[in-house]
N, CA and C atoms of all chains as a GROMACS GRO file, in nm:
protein
  612
    1MET      N    1   1.757   0.721  -4.564
    1MET     CA    2   1.726   0.637  -4.447
    1MET      C    3   1.652   0.717  -4.341
    2ASN      N    4   1.550   0.657  -4.285
    2ASN     CA    5   1.476   0.720  -4.176
    2ASN      C    6   1.541   0.684  -4.042
    3PRO      N    7   1.598   0.782  -3.971
    3PRO     CA    8   1.671   0.750  -3.848
    3PRO      C    9   1.579   0.726  -3.728
    4GLU      N   10   1.451   0.755  -3.741
    4GLU     CA   11   1.360   0.747  -3.626
    4GLU      C   12   1.359   0.612  -3.552
    5PRO      N   13   1.342   0.500  -3.624
    5PRO     CA   14   1.335   0.372  -3.551
    5PRO      C   15   1.459   0.347  -3.465
    6PHE      N   16   1.575   0.391  -3.510
    6PHE     CA   17   1.699   0.369  -3.434
    6PHE      C   18   1.697   0.451  -3.306
    7LEU      N   19   1.657   0.578  -3.321
    7LEU     CA   20   1.654   0.668  -3.206
    7LEU      C   21   1.556   0.619  -3.100
    8GLN      N   22   1.450   0.554  -3.146
    8GLN     CA   23   1.345   0.514  -3.052
    8GLN      C   24   1.372   0.382  -2.980
    9LEU      N   25   1.472   0.306  -3.025
    9LEU     CA   26   1.498   0.176  -2.962
    9LEU      C   27   1.520   0.191  -2.812
   10ASP      N   28   1.447   0.116  -2.733
   10ASP     CA   29   1.451   0.122  -2.587
   10ASP      C   30   1.581   0.057  -2.536
   11ARG      N   31   1.669   0.139  -2.475
   11ARG     CA   32   1.800   0.087  -2.432
   11ARG      C   33   1.789  -0.024  -2.328
   12VAL      N   34   1.682  -0.020  -2.250
   12VAL     CA   35   1.665  -0.123  -2.147
   12VAL      C   36   1.648  -0.260  -2.213
   13ILE      N   37   1.571  -0.263  -2.321
   13ILE     CA   38   1.545  -0.391  -2.388
   13ILE      C   39   1.655  -0.423  -2.490
   14HIS      N   40   1.716  -0.320  -2.548
   14HIS     CA   41   1.807  -0.343  -2.661
   14HIS      C   42   1.932  -0.422  -2.625
   15GLU      N   43   1.983  -0.406  -2.504
   15GLU     CA   44   2.104  -0.480  -2.463
   15GLU      C   45   2.079  -0.629  -2.488
   16LYS      N   46   2.171  -0.700  -2.555
   16LYS     CA   47   2.135  -0.832  -2.607
   16LYS      C   48   2.100  -0.936  -2.501
   17GLY      N   49   2.163  -0.928  -2.385
   17GLY     CA   50   2.126  -1.020  -2.277
   17GLY      C   51   1.983  -0.996  -2.230
   18ARG      N   52   1.950  -0.868  -2.213
   18ARG     CA   53   1.813  -0.837  -2.167
   18ARG      C   54   1.710  -0.866  -2.276
   19LEU      N   55   1.749  -0.845  -2.401
   19LEU     CA   56   1.658  -0.877  -2.512
   19LEU      C   57   1.624  -1.026  -2.510
   20ALA      N   58   1.725  -1.110  -2.483
   20ALA     CA   59   1.701  -1.254  -2.476
   20ALA      C   60   1.608  -1.287  -2.358
   21ILE      N   61   1.632  -1.225  -2.243
   21ILE     CA   62   1.549  -1.252  -2.124
   21ILE      C   63   1.405  -1.206  -2.148
   22VAL      N   64   1.388  -1.086  -2.202
   22VAL     CA   65   1.253  -1.034  -2.226
   22VAL      C   66   1.180  -1.120  -2.329
   23SER      N   67   1.251  -1.162  -2.434
   23SER     CA   68   1.189  -1.249  -2.536
   23SER      C   69   1.145  -1.381  -2.475
   24LEU      N   70   1.230  -1.434  -2.387
   24LEU     CA   71   1.198  -1.560  -2.320
   24LEU      C   72   1.076  -1.543  -2.230
   25LEU      N   73   1.073  -1.436  -2.153
   25LEU     CA   74   0.960  -1.411  -2.063
   25LEU      C   75   0.832  -1.383  -2.143
   26ALA      N   76   0.846  -1.319  -2.259
   26ALA     CA   77   0.728  -1.287  -2.341
   26ALA      C   78   0.662  -1.415  -2.393
   27ALA      N   79   0.742  -1.522  -2.401
   27ALA     CA   80   0.691  -1.648  -2.454
   27ALA      C   81   0.644  -1.742  -2.343
   28SER      N   82   0.649  -1.695  -2.217
   28SER     CA   83   0.617  -1.781  -2.102
   28SER      C   84   0.522  -1.707  -2.007
   29ALA      N   85   0.457  -1.781  -1.921
   29ALA     CA   86   0.373  -1.718  -1.819
   29ALA      C   87   0.467  -1.658  -1.713
   30ARG      N   88   0.544  -1.741  -1.650
   30ARG     CA   89   0.645  -1.696  -1.554
   30ARG      C   90   0.755  -1.800  -1.544
   31LEU      N   91   0.874  -1.757  -1.509
   31LEU     CA   92   0.988  -1.849  -1.508
   31LEU      C   93   1.071  -1.832  -1.381
   32ALA      N   94   1.130  -1.942  -1.338
   32ALA     CA   95   1.223  -1.937  -1.225
   32ALA      C   96   1.358  -1.886  -1.275
   33PHE      N   97   1.435  -1.833  -1.182
   33PHE     CA   98   1.568  -1.782  -1.211
   33PHE      C   99   1.652  -1.886  -1.286
   34THR      N  100   1.651  -2.008  -1.236
   34THR     CA  101   1.733  -2.114  -1.295
   34THR      C  102   1.688  -2.149  -1.437
   35GLU      N  103   1.558  -2.137  -1.463
   35GLU     CA  104   1.508  -2.165  -1.600
   35GLU      C  105   1.562  -2.060  -1.697
   36ILE      N  106   1.561  -1.934  -1.654
   36ILE     CA  107   1.615  -1.827  -1.739
   36ILE      C  108   1.764  -1.850  -1.763
   37ARG      N  109   1.835  -1.872  -1.652
   37ARG     CA  110   1.980  -1.889  -1.660
   37ARG      C  111   2.018  -2.006  -1.751
   38ASP      N  112   1.951  -2.119  -1.733
   38ASP     CA  113   1.990  -2.239  -1.807
   38ASP      C  114   1.948  -2.231  -1.955
   39THR      N  115   1.830  -2.175  -1.981
   39THR     CA  116   1.785  -2.164  -2.121
   39THR      C  117   1.880  -2.074  -2.200
   40LEU      N  118   1.926  -1.967  -2.136
   40LEU     CA  119   2.008  -1.870  -2.210
   40LEU      C  120   2.157  -1.890  -2.187
   41ASP      N  121   2.192  -1.990  -2.106
   41ASP     CA  122   2.332  -2.021  -2.081
   41ASP      C  123   2.409  -1.897  -2.033
   42MET      N  124   2.350  -1.830  -1.933
   42MET     CA  125   2.413  -1.711  -1.876
   42MET      C  126   2.465  -1.742  -1.735
   43THR      N  127   2.551  -1.656  -1.685
   43THR     CA  128   2.597  -1.672  -1.547
   43THR      C  129   2.489  -1.616  -1.452
   44ASP      N  130   2.494  -1.662  -1.326
   44ASP     CA  131   2.404  -1.609  -1.222
   44ASP      C  132   2.412  -1.457  -1.216
   45GLY      N  133   2.535  -1.406  -1.216
   45GLY     CA  134   2.557  -1.262  -1.201
   45GLY      C  135   2.495  -1.182  -1.314
   46ASN      N  136   2.510  -1.234  -1.435
   46ASN     CA  137   2.452  -1.170  -1.553
   46ASN      C  138   2.299  -1.164  -1.546
   47VAL      N  139   2.239  -1.279  -1.518
   47VAL     CA  140   2.092  -1.285  -1.511
   47VAL      C  141   2.043  -1.192  -1.402
   48MET      N  142   2.112  -1.193  -1.288
   48MET     CA  143   2.071  -1.111  -1.174
   48MET      C  144   2.076  -0.962  -1.211
   49ALA      N  145   2.186  -0.921  -1.271
   49ALA     CA  146   2.203  -0.780  -1.308
   49ALA      C  147   2.096  -0.737  -1.409
   50HIS      N  148   2.069  -0.822  -1.507
   50HIS     CA  149   1.969  -0.787  -1.609
   50HIS      C  150   1.829  -0.782  -1.549
   51LEU      N  151   1.798  -0.878  -1.461
   51LEU     CA  152   1.664  -0.879  -1.399
   51LEU      C  153   1.647  -0.754  -1.313
   52ARG      N  154   1.755  -0.711  -1.248
   52ARG     CA  155   1.747  -0.590  -1.164
   52ARG      C  156   1.715  -0.468  -1.251
   53THR      N  157   1.786  -0.455  -1.363
   53THR     CA  158   1.761  -0.343  -1.454
   53THR      C  159   1.617  -0.347  -1.507
   54LEU      N  160   1.572  -0.466  -1.544
   54LEU     CA  161   1.436  -0.480  -1.598
   54LEU      C  162   1.332  -0.451  -1.491
   55HIS      N  163   1.364  -0.488  -1.367
   55HIS     CA  164   1.273  -0.462  -1.255
   55HIS      C  165   1.265  -0.312  -1.228
   56GLU      N  166   1.381  -0.246  -1.230
   56GLU     CA  167   1.386  -0.101  -1.205
   56GLU      C  168   1.311  -0.022  -1.312
   57ALA      N  169   1.308  -0.076  -1.433
   57ALA     CA  170   1.234  -0.010  -1.542
   57ALA      C  171   1.084  -0.040  -1.534
   58GLY      N  172   1.047  -0.129  -1.443
   58GLY     CA  173   0.906  -0.166  -1.429
   58GLY      C  174   0.861  -0.269  -1.532
   59TYR      N  175   0.958  -0.337  -1.594
   59TYR     CA  176   0.925  -0.432  -1.702
   59TYR      C  177   0.908  -0.575  -1.652
   60VAL      N  178   0.968  -0.606  -1.538
   60VAL     CA  179   0.962  -0.743  -1.486
   60VAL      C  180   0.924  -0.740  -1.338
   61ALA      N  181   0.835  -0.829  -1.299
   61ALA     CA  182   0.796  -0.839  -1.158
   61ALA      C  183   0.835  -0.976  -1.105
   62ALA      N  184   0.878  -0.979  -0.980
   62ALA     CA  185   0.916  -1.105  -0.914
   62ALA      C  186   0.806  -1.146  -0.818
   63THR      N  187   0.779  -1.277  -0.811
   63THR     CA  188   0.679  -1.328  -0.717
   63THR      C  189   0.743  -1.439  -0.634
   64LYS      N  190   0.730  -1.426  -0.503
   64LYS     CA  191   0.782  -1.532  -0.415
   64LYS      C  192   0.670  -1.626  -0.380
   65SER      N  193   0.694  -1.756  -0.392
   65SER     CA  194   0.591  -1.852  -0.351
   65SER      C  195   0.657  -1.966  -0.275
   66PHE      N  196   0.576  -2.045  -0.208
   66PHE     CA  197   0.631  -2.160  -0.136
   66PHE      C  198   0.575  -2.288  -0.196
   67GLU      N  199   0.665  -2.372  -0.240
   67GLU     CA  200   0.622  -2.501  -0.294
   67GLU      C  201   0.693  -2.611  -0.220
   68GLU      N  202   0.617  -2.703  -0.168
   68GLU     CA  203   0.673  -2.815  -0.090
   68GLU      C  204   0.772  -2.763   0.015
   69GLY      N  205   0.731  -2.655   0.080
   69GLY     CA  206   0.812  -2.602   0.189
   69GLY      C  207   0.933  -2.521   0.145
   70ARG      N  208   0.956  -2.510   0.010
   70ARG     CA  209   1.072  -2.434  -0.037
   70ARG      C  210   1.029  -2.304  -0.102
   71ALA      N  211   1.101  -2.198  -0.071
   71ALA     CA  212   1.070  -2.069  -0.131
   71ALA      C  213   1.117  -2.071  -0.276
   72GLN      N  214   1.033  -2.019  -0.365
   72GLN     CA  215   1.076  -2.006  -0.504
   72GLN      C  216   1.036  -1.869  -0.557
   73THR      N  217   1.126  -1.805  -0.628
   73THR     CA  218   1.095  -1.676  -0.689
   73THR      C  219   1.079  -1.697  -0.839
   74THR      N  220   0.970  -1.646  -0.891
   74THR     CA  221   0.951  -1.654  -1.036
   74THR      C  222   0.939  -1.513  -1.092
   75TYR      N  223   0.968  -1.502  -1.221
   75TYR     CA  224   0.972  -1.372  -1.287
   75TYR      C  225   0.876  -1.370  -1.406
   76ALA      N  226   0.812  -1.257  -1.423
   76ALA     CA  227   0.718  -1.242  -1.536
   76ALA      C  228   0.724  -1.099  -1.587
   77LEU      N  229   0.692  -1.082  -1.714
   77LEU     CA  230   0.680  -0.946  -1.768
   77LEU      C  231   0.559  -0.878  -1.706
   78THR      N  232   0.570  -0.751  -1.677
   78THR     CA  233   0.454  -0.672  -1.637
   78THR      C  234   0.382  -0.627  -1.764
   79ALA      N  235   0.265  -0.566  -1.748
   79ALA     CA  236   0.192  -0.513  -1.865
   79ALA      C  237   0.278  -0.406  -1.935
   80THR      N  238   0.345  -0.325  -1.854
   80THR     CA  239   0.435  -0.222  -1.910
   80THR      C  240   0.548  -0.286  -1.989
   81GLY      N  241   0.605  -0.392  -1.934
   81GLY     CA  242   0.715  -0.462  -2.000
   81GLY      C  243   0.671  -0.523  -2.131
   82ARG      N  244   0.552  -0.580  -2.130
   82ARG     CA  245   0.501  -0.644  -2.252
   82ARG      C  246   0.476  -0.539  -2.361
   83LYS      N  247   0.423  -0.425  -2.319
   83LYS     CA  248   0.396  -0.316  -2.413
   83LYS      C  249   0.528  -0.262  -2.472
   84ALA      N  250   0.627  -0.245  -2.385
   84ALA     CA  251   0.757  -0.194  -2.431
   84ALA      C  252   0.822  -0.293  -2.527
   85PHE      N  253   0.806  -0.422  -2.498
   85PHE     CA  254   0.864  -0.525  -2.585
   85PHE      C  255   0.796  -0.527  -2.722
   86THR      N  256   0.665  -0.515  -2.722
   86THR     CA  257   0.591  -0.511  -2.849
   86THR      C  258   0.635  -0.391  -2.933
   87ALA      N  259   0.649  -0.275  -2.869
   87ALA     CA  260   0.692  -0.154  -2.940
   87ALA      C  261   0.834  -0.174  -2.994
   88TYR      N  262   0.920  -0.237  -2.914
   88TYR     CA  263   1.058  -0.263  -2.954
   88TYR      C  264   1.063  -0.354  -3.077
   89ILE      N  265   0.985  -0.462  -3.073
   89ILE     CA  266   0.985  -0.558  -3.185
   89ILE      C  267   0.930  -0.491  -3.312
   90ASP      N  268   0.832  -0.402  -3.295
   90ASP     CA  269   0.780  -0.328  -3.411
   90ASP      C  270   0.890  -0.242  -3.474
   91LEU      N  271   0.975  -0.181  -3.389
   91LEU     CA  272   1.085  -0.100  -3.442
   91LEU      C  273   1.187  -0.187  -3.514
   92LEU      N  274   1.219  -0.304  -3.456
   92LEU     CA  275   1.312  -0.396  -3.524
   92LEU      C  276   1.257  -0.433  -3.661
   93GLU      N  277   1.128  -0.456  -3.665
   93GLU     CA  278   1.064  -0.494  -3.792
   93GLU      C  279   1.079  -0.381  -3.895
   94GLN      N  280   1.061  -0.258  -3.850
   94GLN     CA  281   1.079  -0.142  -3.940
   94GLN      C  282   1.224  -0.134  -3.990
   95ILE      N  283   1.319  -0.160  -3.899
   95ILE     CA  284   1.461  -0.153  -3.935
   95ILE      C  285   1.494  -0.260  -4.039
   96VAL      N  286   1.444  -0.382  -4.014
   96VAL     CA  287   1.467  -0.491  -4.110
   96VAL      C  288   1.405  -0.454  -4.244
   97ARG      N  289   1.282  -0.404  -4.241
   97ARG     CA  290   1.210  -0.374  -4.365
   97ARG      C  291   1.281  -0.264  -4.444
   98GLN      N  292   1.323  -0.158  -4.375
   98GLN     CA  293   1.386  -0.048  -4.448
   98GLN      C  294   1.524  -0.089  -4.502
   99THR      N  295   1.586  -0.188  -4.440
   99THR     CA  296   1.714  -0.238  -4.491
   99THR      C  297   1.691  -0.325  -4.615
  100LYS      N  298   1.593  -0.413  -4.607
  100LYS     CA  299   1.568  -0.507  -4.716
  100LYS      C  300   1.513  -0.437  -4.841
  101GLU      N  301   1.455  -0.321  -4.820
  101GLU     CA  302   1.400  -0.245  -4.935
  101GLU      C  303   1.509  -0.188  -5.024
  102LYS      N  304   1.627  -0.171  -4.964
  102LYS     CA  305   1.737  -0.108  -5.038
  102LYS      C  306   1.782  -0.195  -5.154
  103MET      N  307   1.151  -2.104  -2.689
  103MET     CA  308   1.229  -2.000  -2.758
  103MET      C  309   1.368  -2.048  -2.795
  104ASN      N  310   1.410  -2.018  -2.913
  104ASN     CA  311   1.544  -2.052  -2.957
  104ASN      C  312   1.640  -1.938  -2.920
  105PRO      N  313   1.734  -1.963  -2.828
  105PRO     CA  314   1.822  -1.852  -2.784
  105PRO      C  315   1.935  -1.819  -2.882
  106GLU      N  316   1.954  -1.901  -2.983
  106GLU     CA  317   2.067  -1.883  -3.075
  106GLU      C  318   2.079  -1.744  -3.139
  107PRO      N  319   1.969  -1.693  -3.200
  107PRO     CA  320   1.983  -1.561  -3.265
  107PRO      C  321   2.030  -1.451  -3.170
  108PHE      N  322   1.990  -1.459  -3.044
  108PHE     CA  323   2.030  -1.356  -2.947
  108PHE      C  324   2.179  -1.366  -2.918
  109LEU      N  325   2.224  -1.490  -2.898
  109LEU     CA  326   2.365  -1.512  -2.866
  109LEU      C  327   2.454  -1.468  -2.981
  110GLN      N  328   2.404  -1.481  -3.103
  110GLN     CA  329   2.487  -1.451  -3.220
  110GLN      C  330   2.493  -1.304  -3.258
  111LEU      N  331   2.406  -1.220  -3.199
  111LEU     CA  332   2.404  -1.078  -3.235
  111LEU      C  333   2.542  -1.015  -3.216
  112ASP      N  334   2.593  -0.951  -3.319
  112ASP     CA  335   2.726  -0.890  -3.320
  112ASP      C  336   2.723  -0.761  -3.234
  113ARG      N  337   2.796  -0.764  -3.123
  113ARG     CA  338   2.793  -0.649  -3.031
  113ARG      C  339   2.843  -0.520  -3.095
  114VAL      N  340   2.933  -0.532  -3.191
  114VAL     CA  341   2.985  -0.412  -3.258
  114VAL      C  342   2.872  -0.339  -3.331
  115ILE      N  343   2.786  -0.416  -3.395
  115ILE     CA  344   2.676  -0.355  -3.471
  115ILE      C  345   2.554  -0.328  -3.383
  116HIS      N  346   2.536  -0.410  -3.279
  116HIS     CA  347   2.411  -0.404  -3.202
  116HIS      C  348   2.391  -0.272  -3.126
  117GLU      N  349   2.498  -0.211  -3.080
  117GLU     CA  350   2.485  -0.085  -3.005
  117GLU      C  351   2.404   0.013  -3.093
  118LYS      N  352   2.301   0.078  -3.037
  118LYS     CA  353   2.205   0.145  -3.125
  118LYS      C  354   2.262   0.260  -3.208
  119GLY      N  355   2.360   0.331  -3.154
  119GLY     CA  356   2.423   0.437  -3.233
  119GLY      C  357   2.498   0.379  -3.352
  120ARG      N  358   2.572   0.271  -3.327
  120ARG     CA  359   2.647   0.208  -3.437
  120ARG      C  360   2.553   0.143  -3.537
  121LEU      N  361   2.443   0.085  -3.487
  121LEU     CA  362   2.345   0.025  -3.577
  121LEU      C  363   2.290   0.130  -3.674
  122ALA      N  364   2.264   0.250  -3.621
  122ALA     CA  365   2.214   0.359  -3.707
  122ALA      C  366   2.321   0.398  -3.810
  123ILE      N  367   2.445   0.410  -3.767
  123ILE     CA  368   2.554   0.449  -3.858
  123ILE      C  369   2.573   0.342  -3.967
  124VAL      N  370   2.577   0.216  -3.926
  124VAL     CA  371   2.599   0.108  -4.023
  124VAL      C  372   2.482   0.101  -4.122
  125SER      N  373   2.361   0.118  -4.072
  125SER     CA  374   2.243   0.116  -4.160
  125SER      C  375   2.250   0.230  -4.261
  126LEU      N  376   2.292   0.345  -4.212
  126LEU     CA  377   2.304   0.462  -4.300
  126LEU      C  378   2.411   0.438  -4.406
  127LEU      N  379   2.526   0.385  -4.364
  127LEU     CA  380   2.635   0.358  -4.460
  127LEU      C  381   2.594   0.248  -4.559
  128ALA      N  382   2.515   0.152  -4.512
  128ALA     CA  383   2.472   0.042  -4.600
  128ALA      C  384   2.384   0.094  -4.712
  129ALA      N  385   2.318   0.208  -4.687
  129ALA     CA  386   2.226   0.265  -4.786
  129ALA      C  387   2.295   0.370  -4.874
  130SER      N  388   2.426   0.390  -4.854
  130SER     CA  389   2.497   0.496  -4.926
  130SER      C  390   2.627   0.439  -4.984
  131ALA      N  391   2.685   0.508  -5.080
  131ALA     CA  392   2.815   0.468  -5.132
  131ALA      C  393   2.920   0.504  -5.027
  132ARG      N  394   2.933   0.633  -4.997
  132ARG     CA  395   3.022   0.681  -4.892
  132ARG      C  396   2.971   0.814  -4.840
  133LEU      N  397   3.001   0.843  -4.715
  133LEU     CA  398   2.945   0.963  -4.652
  133LEU      C  399   3.053   1.040  -4.577
  134ALA      N  400   3.038   1.171  -4.575
  134ALA     CA  401   3.126   1.256  -4.496
  134ALA      C  402   3.082   1.250  -4.350
  135PHE      N  403   3.175   1.280  -4.260
  135PHE     CA  404   3.148   1.282  -4.117
  135PHE      C  405   3.025   1.367  -4.085
  136THR      N  406   3.019   1.486  -4.143
  136THR     CA  407   2.909   1.577  -4.111
  136THR      C  408   2.774   1.524  -4.161
  137GLU      N  409   2.776   1.449  -4.271
  137GLU     CA  410   2.651   1.391  -4.321
  137GLU      C  411   2.597   1.286  -4.222
  138ILE      N  412   2.689   1.205  -4.169
  138ILE     CA  413   2.649   1.104  -4.070
  138ILE      C  414   2.596   1.174  -3.946
  139ARG      N  415   2.675   1.269  -3.896
  139ARG     CA  416   2.639   1.340  -3.773
  139ARG      C  417   2.503   1.408  -3.785
  140ASP      N  418   2.481   1.478  -3.897
  140ASP     CA  419   2.358   1.556  -3.911
  140ASP      C  420   2.236   1.469  -3.938
  141THR      N  421   2.254   1.363  -4.018
  141THR     CA  422   2.140   1.275  -4.047
  141THR      C  423   2.092   1.208  -3.919
  142LEU      N  424   2.186   1.169  -3.833
  142LEU     CA  425   2.149   1.093  -3.714
  142LEU      C  426   2.137   1.181  -3.589
  143ASP      N  427   2.163   1.311  -3.606
  143ASP     CA  428   2.152   1.406  -3.495
  143ASP      C  429   2.234   1.360  -3.374
  144MET      N  430   2.359   1.327  -3.401
  144MET     CA  431   2.452   1.282  -3.296
  144MET      C  432   2.556   1.391  -3.270
  145THR      N  433   2.624   1.379  -3.158
  145THR     CA  434   2.735   1.471  -3.130
  145THR      C  435   2.859   1.426  -3.207
  146ASP      N  436   2.952   1.519  -3.228
  146ASP     CA  437   3.080   1.485  -3.292
  146ASP      C  438   3.149   1.371  -3.217
  147GLY      N  439   3.152   1.380  -3.085
  147GLY     CA  440   3.222   1.281  -3.003
  147GLY      C  441   3.164   1.142  -3.018
  148ASN      N  442   3.031   1.136  -3.022
  148ASN     CA  443   2.962   1.009  -3.040
  148ASN      C  444   2.994   0.945  -3.174
  149VAL      N  445   2.981   1.025  -3.280
  149VAL     CA  446   3.006   0.972  -3.415
  149VAL      C  447   3.151   0.926  -3.424
  150MET      N  448   3.241   1.007  -3.368
  150MET     CA  449   3.383   0.973  -3.375
  150MET      C  450   3.412   0.841  -3.303
  151ALA      N  451   3.358   0.826  -3.183
  151ALA     CA  452   3.382   0.704  -3.105
  151ALA      C  453   3.326   0.580  -3.177
  152HIS      N  454   3.206   0.595  -3.233
  152HIS     CA  455   3.145   0.480  -3.303
  152HIS      C  456   3.223   0.445  -3.429
  153LEU      N  457   3.266   0.547  -3.504
  153LEU     CA  458   3.342   0.520  -3.626
  153LEU      C  459   3.474   0.451  -3.592
  154ARG      N  460   3.535   0.491  -3.479
  154ARG     CA  461   3.660   0.428  -3.438
  154ARG      C  462   3.638   0.278  -3.408
  155THR      N  463   3.531   0.249  -3.334
  155THR     CA  464   3.500   0.109  -3.302
  155THR      C  465   3.473   0.029  -3.429
  156LEU      N  466   3.399   0.089  -3.521
  156LEU     CA  467   3.366   0.020  -3.647
  156LEU      C  468   3.490   0.001  -3.734
  157HIS      N  469   3.579   0.099  -3.727
  157HIS     CA  470   3.704   0.088  -3.801
  157HIS      C  471   3.792  -0.023  -3.743
  158GLU      N  472   3.801  -0.027  -3.611
  158GLU     CA  473   3.883  -0.130  -3.544
  158GLU      C  474   3.831  -0.271  -3.572
  159ALA      N  475   3.701  -0.283  -3.591
  159ALA     CA  476   3.642  -0.414  -3.623
  159ALA      C  477   3.660  -0.448  -3.771
  160GLY      N  478   3.710  -0.352  -3.848
  160GLY     CA  479   3.728  -0.375  -3.992
  160GLY      C  480   3.600  -0.356  -4.071
  161TYR      N  481   3.500  -0.290  -4.012
  161TYR     CA  482   3.370  -0.276  -4.078
  161TYR      C  483   3.358  -0.147  -4.159
  162VAL      N  484   3.438  -0.046  -4.124
  162VAL     CA  485   3.429   0.083  -4.192
  162VAL      C  486   3.569   0.128  -4.232
  163ALA      N  487   3.580   0.181  -4.353
  163ALA     CA  488   3.708   0.235  -4.400
  163ALA      C  489   3.693   0.384  -4.428
  164ALA      N  490   3.797   0.460  -4.397
  164ALA     CA  491   3.798   0.604  -4.420
  164ALA      C  492   3.884   0.634  -4.543
  165THR      N  493   3.840   0.728  -4.623
  165THR     CA  494   3.919   0.769  -4.740
  165THR      C  495   3.937   0.920  -4.736
  166LYS      N  496   4.061   0.964  -4.748
  166LYS     CA  497   4.088   1.109  -4.752
  166LYS      C  498   4.099   1.153  -4.897
  167SER      N  499   4.031   1.260  -4.930
  167SER     CA  500   4.042   1.313  -5.066
  167SER      C  501   4.051   1.465  -5.061
  168PHE      N  502   4.091   1.523  -5.172
  168PHE     CA  503   4.098   1.668  -5.179
  168PHE      C  504   3.999   1.720  -5.282
  169GLU      N  505   3.912   1.805  -5.236
  169GLU     CA  506   3.816   1.865  -5.329
  169GLU      C  507   3.826   2.016  -5.319
  170GLU      N  508   3.848   2.080  -5.430
  170GLU     CA  509   3.864   2.226  -5.434
  170GLU      C  510   3.964   2.271  -5.327
  171GLY      N  511   4.073   2.198  -5.318
  171GLY     CA  512   4.180   2.235  -5.227
  171GLY      C  513   4.156   2.205  -5.081
  172ARG      N  514   4.037   2.146  -5.049
  172ARG     CA  515   4.010   2.113  -4.909
  172ARG      C  516   4.010   1.963  -4.888
  173ALA      N  517   4.072   1.922  -4.777
  173ALA     CA  518   4.076   1.779  -4.745
  173ALA      C  519   3.938   1.736  -4.696
  174GLN      N  520   3.892   1.622  -4.746
  174GLN     CA  521   3.767   1.568  -4.694
  174GLN      C  522   3.783   1.419  -4.666
  175THR      N  523   3.731   1.374  -4.553
  175THR     CA  524   3.735   1.232  -4.522
  175THR      C  525   3.594   1.176  -4.538
  176THR      N  526   3.585   1.066  -4.611
  176THR     CA  527   3.455   1.001  -4.624
  176THR      C  528   3.464   0.859  -4.570
  177TYR      N  529   3.350   0.806  -4.534
  177TYR     CA  530   3.344   0.675  -4.469
  177TYR      C  531   3.253   0.582  -4.549
  178ALA      N  532   3.294   0.457  -4.556
  178ALA     CA  533   3.215   0.357  -4.628
  178ALA      C  534   3.227   0.223  -4.558
  179LEU      N  535   3.126   0.139  -4.573
  179LEU     CA  536   3.136   0.003  -4.521
  179LEU      C  537   3.238  -0.074  -4.603
  180THR      N  538   3.315  -0.158  -4.537
  180THR     CA  539   3.402  -0.252  -4.609
  180THR      C  540   3.318  -0.374  -4.649
  181ALA      N  541   3.375  -0.463  -4.727
  181ALA     CA  542   3.304  -0.586  -4.763
  181ALA      C  543   3.272  -0.666  -4.636
  182THR      N  544   3.367  -0.668  -4.542
  182THR     CA  545   3.346  -0.738  -4.414
  182THR      C  546   3.231  -0.675  -4.336
  183GLY      N  547   3.228  -0.542  -4.335
  183GLY     CA  548   3.122  -0.471  -4.265
  183GLY      C  549   2.985  -0.498  -4.325
  184ARG      N  550   2.982  -0.501  -4.456
  184ARG     CA  551   2.855  -0.526  -4.525
  184ARG      C  552   2.805  -0.667  -4.496
  185LYS      N  553   2.898  -0.762  -4.494
  185LYS     CA  554   2.863  -0.902  -4.466
  185LYS      C  555   2.812  -0.916  -4.321
  186ALA      N  556   2.881  -0.850  -4.229
  186ALA     CA  557   2.841  -0.856  -4.088
  186ALA      C  558   2.703  -0.793  -4.068
  187PHE      N  559   2.679  -0.684  -4.141
  187PHE     CA  560   2.550  -0.616  -4.129
  187PHE      C  561   2.437  -0.703  -4.185
  188THR      N  562   2.462  -0.767  -4.299
  188THR     CA  563   2.360  -0.857  -4.356
  188THR      C  564   2.328  -0.971  -4.260
  189ALA      N  565   2.433  -1.028  -4.199
  189ALA     CA  566   2.412  -1.138  -4.103
  189ALA      C  567   2.333  -1.088  -3.982
  190TYR      N  568   2.366  -0.967  -3.938
  190TYR     CA  569   2.297  -0.908  -3.823
  190TYR      C  570   2.148  -0.887  -3.853
  191ILE      N  571   2.119  -0.831  -3.970
  191ILE     CA  572   1.979  -0.805  -4.007
  191ILE      C  573   1.901  -0.936  -4.020
  192ASP      N  574   1.968  -1.040  -4.070
  192ASP     CA  575   1.902  -1.171  -4.079
  192ASP      C  576   1.865  -1.223  -3.940
  193LEU      N  577   1.953  -1.198  -3.841
  193LEU     CA  578   1.924  -1.240  -3.703
  193LEU      C  579   1.805  -1.160  -3.647
  194LEU      N  580   1.804  -1.029  -3.673
  194LEU     CA  581   1.691  -0.947  -3.626
  194LEU      C  582   1.561  -1.001  -3.684
  195GLU      N  583   1.567  -1.038  -3.811
  195GLU     CA  584   1.447  -1.089  -3.878
  195GLU      C  585   1.401  -1.219  -3.810
  196GLN      N  586   1.496  -1.305  -3.774
  196GLN     CA  587   1.460  -1.428  -3.702
  196GLN      C  588   1.396  -1.398  -3.567
  197ILE      N  589   1.452  -1.297  -3.498
  197ILE     CA  590   1.400  -1.260  -3.366
  197ILE      C  591   1.258  -1.205  -3.378
  198VAL      N  592   1.236  -1.119  -3.478
  198VAL     CA  593   1.102  -1.066  -3.500
  198VAL      C  594   1.006  -1.179  -3.533
  199ARG      N  595   1.050  -1.269  -3.622
  199ARG     CA  596   0.962  -1.378  -3.667
  199ARG      C  597   0.927  -1.470  -3.551
  200GLN      N  598   1.026  -1.506  -3.471
  200GLN     CA  599   0.995  -1.600  -3.362
  200GLN      C  600   0.910  -1.535  -3.254
  201THR      N  601   0.913  -1.401  -3.245
  201THR     CA  602   0.825  -1.332  -3.151
  201THR      C  603   0.683  -1.325  -3.203
  202LYS      N  604   0.670  -1.294  -3.330
  202LYS     CA  605   0.536  -1.276  -3.389
  202LYS      C  606   0.462  -1.411  -3.402
  203GLU      N  607   0.538  -1.520  -3.403
  203GLU     CA  608   0.475  -1.652  -3.415
  203GLU      C  609   0.400  -1.691  -3.288
  204LYS      N  610   0.439  -1.630  -3.177
  204LYS     CA  611   0.380  -1.664  -3.047
  204LYS      C  612   0.231  -1.629  -3.043
   0.00000   0.00000   0.00000
């Protein structure tokens, strides 16, 4: 077994809650907090903590806008986040492939 | 995005150190502690903690044997562990596939 793909897995993305959030954001332009929370059936606290970690890693950016007089914050992957996610998915693919070959 | 595969990921296997250990055991009949540690370049403490968690989940069994008068403990996946790992890899494959389809 080649241990490299395992060692390289990005811990920021690998945590399953964050993996779900990053996958969701990768499939969308940008999303509101409530859209993330409701799609993934997570608590406010969970989504908030994961978004903070992703923000600190430079993977997710928040944008504040005003619509019909109400402030709304939306979240999107940064270019860095998208690149890290692509690399992560490539590693998962290697792990799946090397397992199925056995 | 379908959030199901993310929600179903088995936390016992998902942690990247344990994922490496389980993948290694899945590719072998049984392995000594030092073989696991050296192949994955982990510390004794790390391997020990992960094996304990895997044992508590019923995924890994330890066998003590005597070879040339020396006690040796080897580790192997149980049938439950192998089943859980197969289910986990199937979920990873779904996650990869649904990402690549985008």
